[in-house]
N, C-alpha and C positions, 0 to 999 in steps of 0.2 A: 450331910456329908460325914459327920462323925459316926453316924449309924452305919454307913456303908463301909467305912474304914474298919469298924469293929468286926464286921462279919467276914472280912477278907482273911484267909488263912495266914498265920504268922509268917511262913516262908515266903509267900507271895508279897507280903508287906515289906520284908527285907529286901527282896529283889527290886521292888519298886522304889524303895528309898535309896538304894545304891545308884540306880540309873538316874534318878532325879538329882542326886548329889553330883554325879559326874557331869550332867548337863549344865548345872549351875557353875561348875568349875571350868567350864569351857571345853571339855573333852568332846571329841567327835567319834562316831563309830568308824573303825578302821576300814579303808577301802579294800575291796576284794582283790587279791594279787592276780595279775594277769600274766600269761605266758606269751612271750614274744614269738610269733610264728616264724618258722624257718624262712630263709630268704627265698623270694619268688624266683625260681630259676627259669621261668618260661622265656624262651628266646635267647637265653644265655649260651654262648658258644665259646669254647676255649680254642684260640688260634695257636696251633702247635707247629713249630718250625723244626725241620730236621734236614740232614744232609741229603743232597741230591745224587749221592754215590752209594752204591750198594755196600752195606756193612752188616754181614750176617753174623749172628742170627737176628740182629735188632731191626735192620731196615733191608728190604728187598727191592731190587730194581734200580735202574739208573735214570738220570735226568728228572724232570719235574713231574713225570707221571706217577700215579699211585696205582700199583698193580693190585690185582684181585687178592693175592696173598702178599700183604704189605710188609710183613716182618713181625717177629714176636713182640717187639716193644710197642709197635702200633696196635696190634691186637690187644695187648695188655692195657694200653691206654684207652682203647675203645671200651673195654669192660669197666674200667675205673670211672670214666666220665659218665657212662650210663648209670653206674651205681650212685653217682653224685647227682644225677638228674639233669645233666647239661649236655649240650651238643659238642661236636669236635670238628674243627676245620683243620685240614692238613696242608701244610705249605712246605715245598721242597726247594732248597737253594743251597749254595755253597755254605759251609759251616761257619766261616767267619762272618758272613752276611747274616746268618741267624743270630749270632751273638750281638751283632750291631743293632738289629731290629729289636731284640729284646731290651737292650739298653735304652733304646729310643721309645719304648712302649708301643711299638707298631705290631709286635706279636706278643702273645700272652705267656708262652711256655716253650721250653726245650728240655732235653735230658742231658745232663753233664755232671761230671764229678765236681765236688766242692772245690772252689779256688778263692783264695782271699782277694785276688785282684778283681774278681767279679762280684764280691759280696756287697759292694755299694749299690749295685743295680739289680740284684736278683734276690728272691725270697725262696727259702728252702725249709724243709721240716727241721725243727730243732728239738733238743731234749730239754730237761729241766735246768740244765746249766748253759743253755743258749748255744750248744754245739750241734753240728749236723747229726741228725738222728738216723743211723742206718736201719733201724727197725721200720722206718717209713720210706725206705728207698724203693726205686722202681726195679733195680737189678744190681747185682754185684758181678764183677768181672776180673779175671786174672789173665795176665799176658805172659807169654813165654817167648823165647827166641826160637825162630825157625831158621834152619840152615841146610845147606846142601850136604848130602850123606857123606861126600868125600872131602868135606871141609873140617879141619880139626878146630872147630870153634872153641871148645873148652880150653885148649892151649892158648888160643889167641886172646881169650879173656883173662887168663891168669898171667900171661907174659905181657907186661906193660910196655915192652919194647917192640912188640909185634903190631903190625898194622891191623886195625879192626874197623870195618865199615858197617853201619847199620842203617837200613832204609826206613823212613817213616813218612807217612803222608803229610803234605803241607798243612799247616794250621793245627795239627795235633799238639797237645801240650807236651812239654819236655818230660822225660822220664829219668829216674835215677839210674842211668846206664853207666857202664865202666867209664872212668874219666878219660882214658886214652882212645875211646871210640870216636869215630868221625861220623856225624849224621849226614845222610844223603836224602834229599827231599824227593818225594814221589807224588804223583797226581792222585793216586788212589791206593787202597790197600792191595788191590789186584796187581797194580804196577810194581808195588814194593815187592810182592812175591816173585814177579817176573824177574826183577833185578837179581834176586837171590838164586833163582833157578838157572839164570844165564851165567852166574858166577861173577857178575859185575859188583856185587856187594856180598859181605859175609852173612848177613842175617837181617831179619826184620821181625817185628813183634806180631804175634797172632794170639787170638783168644784161645786159651786152653782150659778154662774153667768158667762156668756160668752158673750163678746162683748156687755156689758150692757144689756143683755137679761137674765132673771132668768131661770135657768134650771139645772138639775143634772141627772146623769145616771138613766135610768129607773130601773136598777137593785137595786138601793138604795130604791126605793119605794116598792120592793117586799121583803125586809129584815126587821127584827124587829129593824129598826134604825129610829132616828129622826135627823133632821137637826137644828142646833142651829144658829139662826140669831141674830145679823147681822154678816156678814163676818168677819173673824179675819185677813184677809190679801187680799190686792189687788195687782196684778202684771200686768206688761205690757210685752208682748212677742215681741222681736225684731228679725229680721233676722240679726244675727251676722255673719259678713264676716271675713275671715282671712286677716291678714295684707298683705300677698302676692297678694291675689285676688284683694283687693282694690287698691293696687299700680298699678297693671297691667291693671285693667279694672275699673277705678273709674267712668267713665261715665256710664257704664253698672250697677255699683252698685247703682248709684243715680236713674237710671231708674227703677231698681227693687224695691227700697224703695218707689218710687212714685207710682208704679203699685199696691202695696199691698193693700192700702185702696180702690183702684178702682176695685179690683177683689174680694173683700170680699163678701161672700155670707153668711149672718148670719144664714139663715134658714138651710144651709147645716151643720153648727156647731151643731145646735139643733137636727137635724135629727140623727146625729151620736150618740146622747145620747141613742138612742134605738138600736144601733148596737148590735148583728146582726139581731134583731127581724124584722126590717122593710127593710132589704136588701136582 
């Protein structure tokens, strides 16, 4: 044994001695690090709920049916879910019902602006400070007031003693409108516009800017209406997830939020402003 040790090269002796000492000291060889595979998304489907009334350019068509051209937001979401490797199930119903089902974890997602009153049952993309992250929003939207061409709306807004009526669809969140304005409920955005055209109310809110690009429905330009600039409200639409979906699939949730700005097609949103004329 002594003879064998003497003929082993000095460096080999040193390595052997170190390994033997570590073994005696109770050290073990470190395990090889493993990478946790990505979540298996086979069969995973996002149940997305949205309004059963047309709201262009985001959603096209009325009632529970899903038209061939479903709207820019739906097409956008189809691209994002495909990028995340999951399926998409579309459900249409009244807006307040969608909110209720999300709170009850019976649907997985909807698109809405951040609201503190919904924060306890929704999950949304956040930044390093825990605040809603616009960089991962699905869209941005600016609202302007639309009014009849022969209605002196600017005067009615500035004169707090003048009567001012503004139509908004039922269930839509309140906006920071003039304090002396009286809100009139409507069943849909289309009905709100009809109330303005007929002279029954002074104004309603319409989309006038989408994803930082100016635009409004082509229908507005064919009616005796004017758009009052600048916008009265800016909003950021987030893909809001149910608490249950986020807890079960938080990695997929993050992938979805990251995929949204990457799959945004601004031109498609603008094209849907002419729906169904150019489809």
